[in-house]
N, C-alpha and C positions, 0 to 999 in steps of 0.2 A: 504494496500499498506506499504510495508518494502522499509525501508531503508537499503543502500550498506554496509555488515560489513567493517569496515576501519582498516584493521593491521598494523601494526607493523610495520617499519625496521626492527629491527632485527627478529622480525618471519618470515619474504620473508625470508631474507637471510637465519635464518636457514631451513626451505624450502625444498629455490633452492640451497640450499649447500647438503643438503638430495637426491636430486634430483640429482645434478651429481655426487657423490659416485655410484647412482648408483645398488645399494646393495636392491633397493626395485620399483617395477615398481608406474606411474604417479599414477595410479589407488589406486595404496594402501597407498601411499605418502597422498592420498586425501582424504581416508580412514581415516589414523593415524589422519590429522591434519583438518578431518573437511573441508578444501576446496576442490573446483573445479576438476580435472586435467588441466583444461585451465590457470588456479590462474599462477602455478605448469611454465606450460612448460614456459611462460610469464615472469615468476620471476628470469625462468632459465636462458630466453637467455637476460635479462638484468642485469643480476648476469655479465655475460659472456660478455658480451656486454661494460661494464659500470670497468671490475676487471682491463684492464691498467690504466686506472688513478688512481688507491691505490697510481700506483706507480711511475707517473710523477712526473716531479721535484719544484723543489720552489713555483709553487702554491696552494697555502693554499685555503682549502673546504668555499666556500664561506659559512655565517653562517645561519643556515636554519629558515624562516620565521614562526614564531608561530602561526598560524593565526586565534588560537580562542585568543591569548592575540593581534593581533593588532582588532579585533572585537568589547572585552571591552577597548582596551585603544581609538578605537572610539569613542566609546558607552563614556563614561567618559566625552573625548577635548567634546559633545556633552553637556550633563552634568554640565559643567564649564562654558561652550559659553554661554549656557539660563542666569543664572544665577551670568555672570558678565553682563548680558543684563538688565536682572533684577537688578541688583543692582546700575547702570551707572542714569537707569532713575530715581529710587532715589533718587539717589544723587542728580542730576537734580532740582525733583521736593525741598529737601532740603534748593538748593543753593539756589534756584525762594520762597519760603518761605523767607529764612531769606533779603531778598533782598529787598521785597516787602510787609512789612506786615499788615496786613490786621487789621483793624480800629476797 
């Protein structure tokens, strides 16, 4: 089972702009860029719908969330939590052995 190919936003914008020019058909663009014509139509529509946002005043674009980085950071937090828990248990054992030395 193959996964769907993820295209970069820059690539989508490039293809959508080419579609807006109207110099080539969606089928020709699909062949040229290696994507399905339906995707080209969707990207073109998304570009047209979102174009007004470029000219909005006062609002800064929210920073994009890098999902891969979020996953890596969550994994690191998990590793650190496990290590911290382990070290706390060791510390408790050491504290107990110091307060109750065996004979």
